[in-house]
N, C-alpha and C positions, 0 to 999 in steps of 0.2 A: 654472235660467237662466242662462247665461254670463256671468261678469263681474257676476253681482249679489249675489253673496256667498263668506265665506272659505270656502276649498276644506278637508272634511271629516277628511283627515288631521292634518292640524293640529290641527282643535281636539280629537280623540282625543289625540293625542299631549301636549296641553297637558295633559287627564285624567289620563292615564297619569304624570306626571313631577308632578301636584300628588300623586296617591297615595302616590305613593313616597320624598317627602321629607317622609314623615312619618306622613301619614294612615290608613295601611296597617299600621298598628303600632295604630291604634284600634280599627279593627274589621275582622274576615275579610271576603273577597270588595271589601275599598277599592277596590283597583288594575279591579277589573272594574267597580264600580259607576259610579266615577270616570268612567271612558274611555266608559261608554256614554249618563252624562250628559253630559259634555261636547260631545257628539254630537246629543244627543234633541231638543233645538228647531229639527233639518232635518227631520223629521217632517212637518214641514207641505209637503213635496213630498209626500207621498198629496194634499194639492189638485189635482195634474196632473189625477188620475182626471176633475174634474170641468172640464178644459179647461182652456187656457192661459193666457185671463184672469182665470179664478178664483182658478189656482195665484199668478199675480202681487197680485191684489188680497187672499190670505191671507200670503204670504212675508211675513216675518218678522212675522208677525202675534202672535198671542196665545202663539204657543208660545214668542215671544220677550220674552215680559212679563214683569211681576215676580209679576202674580196670577198666570200661568200655572205661574210652576215648582214650586210644593207640592206642585201634579196629579201635575208631569213628573216631578219627585224621587219621588213612587211608585211610579209606573208602571215605574220602574229597579228600585226595592229590589223589585217584586213578580217581576218578570223574572228579577233575582238568586234569591229564594226558591225562584220556580220550578227554576231550574237548581240549588239548592245540595240540597231534596227530591229533586231526581231521581238527582242525585248519589248519595246518600245511596241509594237505592231499588235503585242500580244496585252501590252495593257488598254490598248487604246480599243478592242476588240468590246463588241457591244456587252454590257452586262458585268464586264470584268469589276472585280473592287477596287478602287485609287487607294489602293494603300501605299503610303507613302515611309519609305524605310530612312532611319538616322545618315545611311552612307549616301545618299542622295543628297545630301545637300552638305556634301565633306569638301569633295575634288571637284576640280572645274573639267568639262570635259575636252583634254587637250591633246589631239590626236599625235603632233610632230611632238612632243614631249615624252609620249606614249611608245614611239618610236626611240626615239632616242635610251629610254629606259630598257627596253629592249632589247637595243644592242649590249649595255652592257652585262642585261642578262645573257644572253649569245657568249659575251665577252669569260664571264663564269665559268660557262662550261667546256670552253678547250682550257680554262686555268686549269679546273679542273683534271680533266680530262689528263695534261699535262703532267700530272702529279704522279701519276703512276709510271708503271715501266714498260707500257703501249707503244706510246708516245704519240706525237701530232705533229701534222705540217702547216702549221699556222699562216705561212709565207707562201704556198703552191699558188698557181703555179711558175712563180718565177724564182723559189728556192723550195726544192721540192725534198729539202733534208729534213729527216723524222727528231723530232726535242723529244726528251721525255726528262721527267724529274726524279722518279723512281725513289720516292721518299714515302708514297702512301699505298696502300694496298687499295685493288679494284674495290675493295666495301671497307671500309673504316668504322667499326662500332661505335667507336667512342663522337667522332664526327657526327656519326646519324644520329646519337641518340642527344647530343649538343640539341644540331638542329630541330630535333620533333621537340625536345623543351619547350625549346624558344617561340615555336608556335602552340604548343597545348597550354602552357601557363598560363598564360594571360587571359584564356579560353575559363579554364578553373576557378581561374580568380574572379573571371567576373559571373561565376555561377553562383559563388560566395556573396558577392554583393550584390546581388540580384533576390538574394535569399533576405537580406539585412535592407532592404531599400534601396541599395545606394544608388543614384544615376546613372545609367552607360556614360562612357566619355568618348566621343570620336578617335577617333587612330588609337585604342591603346595595344599596348603591346611593343611600342617602339624599343622601350629598354630591353625586353625579354629577347626581340630578335637581333639589337644590339652585340647586345652579352652572348649569343649564341656564336654570331661571327667573330666578334672579335677571340670567344674560346677555339675554332676552329684557327682561326689564325695560330695562335697559342702554338694549339696542337702540331700544326703545320712547323712551325719554327722549330718544335723541342725535337720533333722529327728530323728534320733537316740537318741540325746539329749529331745524332746521334748517327745517320746516316754517314757524314765526312768522316766520324772517330770509324765507324765500319771499314771505311773506304780505307782510312791509315790503317789497321790493322790487317785486311786483306792485303795492302801493298807490303808492309813490312812482313810476313810471312815470308817463309823459305821453300820453293818447292822441289820438284823431284827434279833432280840433273842439275840443279841452281837455274831452273832456265830464268832468262827476264822475261818480265813482263809486257806482253803489248798492247795491251789495255787489258780495261776489266767493268763491271757494272755491280751494282748490290739494290735489291730487289725487296722492298717495306713485305714482313708478316702482320696480319690484322691485329689489333690490340697491343701486340706487347710492341713498343719503340724500341727495346735491346735488342731483338735479335733480327738477324737482314741472311738473307740467300745472295751468296758472291759466283759470280764467275766470272774465272779468269783466263783470258788469255796468253798461250804464250808459242811459239815459233812450231810447236808439235805437240802440244795436245790443249785442251781446255781440263782448268781446274776449276771446279765448285765445289759448293761447305756450307758451314752455316755458321758467320759469326754474331759473338755476344759482345755487345761495348761493356757490359759491367764484367766477366771476365777479362778479356782483352784478348780471348782467343780465338783461331779459327778452327772448325772443327771437322772433319775430313775421311770420308771411308775407300776404300779403293774403287767401288760402285763411283766413286765420286770423278774419277778421272777419266776422260774421254779422247783418246789417240783423236788427232784431224784423218779423217776417211780418205782413202786410196781414191784419187779418181780413173774412172770407166767409161766405157764409150759410152755404158747407160748412164748415168751421172751425166756426162759431159751434153747427152741428149735432152735427158728431163730439166738440166739450166737452160737452155736455150728456148726452152719448152712455154706458153703463155706463162701457167703456173711459176716456170724459175726463174722467169724475170721479175713477175710482182714478187714472189715468198723475198729471192735475194736486194731486191730495192729495199725491203720493208727490214726484214732481219737482223739484228745485229753481231748475231753468236748461231751462223747455220750451222749445223750439221746436217750432211745431203748424203746420204749413204744407199748404196746397192744392196740390196736384202737377198739378190738372187734371184731363183726361179718364182714364176708364181701363177699359180693355176687360177684363172678366171672362164666364164662360158663366154662363149665367142668362137668366131672361127680363128683370131690370135693364141697359139696352142703354146708356144716358147715365147714368154713375155718375164722382163725383168720389171722388178718393182721397186723402187728409188724415193725417198721419204725424205720430206725434209720438216727437221727441227728447229728448235728456234731455244737455246737452251735458257733463256731467260724465263722460261713457264716451264721447267723440267725440275719444278720442288712443289713439294705436299703440303697443303693447308688445307682450310677449314671448308674451300668452295669445290678446289679438285686434287686429284692423287695425279701431282703431275710429274712425278716418275714412274708409273707405272703405266697409264694413259696418257700420254702427252697431251695437252691443248694445245688448237693450233699446227696442228700436225698436215702437213698436205703429202699428198702421194702421185708419183706418176708411176704409170705402165708401159715399157719399153718393149717392143718386138723388137725382130732379130735385124731388121732393116733400121736400129734404131728410128724408130719413129713411135712417136708420146703419141698412144691410139687411146688413153683413158687418165684421166685425173679427178682429183678428191681432196676435197677439204673437211677434216674430223670425218672421216668417211661419209663425207655428203659427195655425191657423184655428180660433176659437171657437164652436163649434156650441150652439145653444140661446140662453136669457138668462136674466139675472140671477131 
């Protein structure tokens, strides 16, 4: 789902850097295991086979919870074990060249330690997902509350570049050393990986500070009719740590805008004001549907709008189209145009008997029911 999750390469790069920072000295296959584990929670994408609504329901579900991590770590270790025993069998085949690599004599084969460091990589996935504005439910099912840091965009080029540099630079220096005849050292690249990870933490820290400044600016801004603020959220733009998208809720409306922490101002236009929509029989029916329950459980700033009559092919001639949108994602950025085509939009079609006959997520139709 576009706009809903941190892209997978950053997760895998984080796992690889964690391994290269020293865990590859503890157990053989640490880099492989931590790279796989750092992306493993996103296996919830398999729920797509049940349709877009089921995928939306289970996105960042049990695979992103603390309760599910031990099982996921075990699955990762099993996958590594299959690779290990398969490669060992391949080496012992008749006529195989017995080529001993330097890494074969480095770290011992410790399956329990491999499981533990896989847990660490899995935790890094949950933490990275928490830093953006979609949210995670780490304590589900006991506590289904969504938590989000909202201080990093779903793809942050600065963090991506730091992680890539931490892994690529040691390889480039090894090429130079081989040309001058320097013997390769075991576990090289640890320093670069540590510097990369420290750099990522520094980016997080600086963005956290700017996020607090942006929140203070939005909180002290005067809004239409001097309306009191019920709650607010700030979402990050990529690259620029001084630019933030604000959503402010008041009793009668939502105000959105762009906060610049360098100028100390919040800019908005008349199009950034969203009056809370009227409740209709169609919106009531849509909210009680499978889509409505899932969407309103997740959405922090929902806009549920009765768009009026809609024409669809089929036996239902009189239908009302009801849309579900979350204002946190209705802003333009380098990945998607959130104002013109809002991502993570749910749609329910309600007939004259106030029954939901069709549901969609981002124009993908859900077939069947829960």
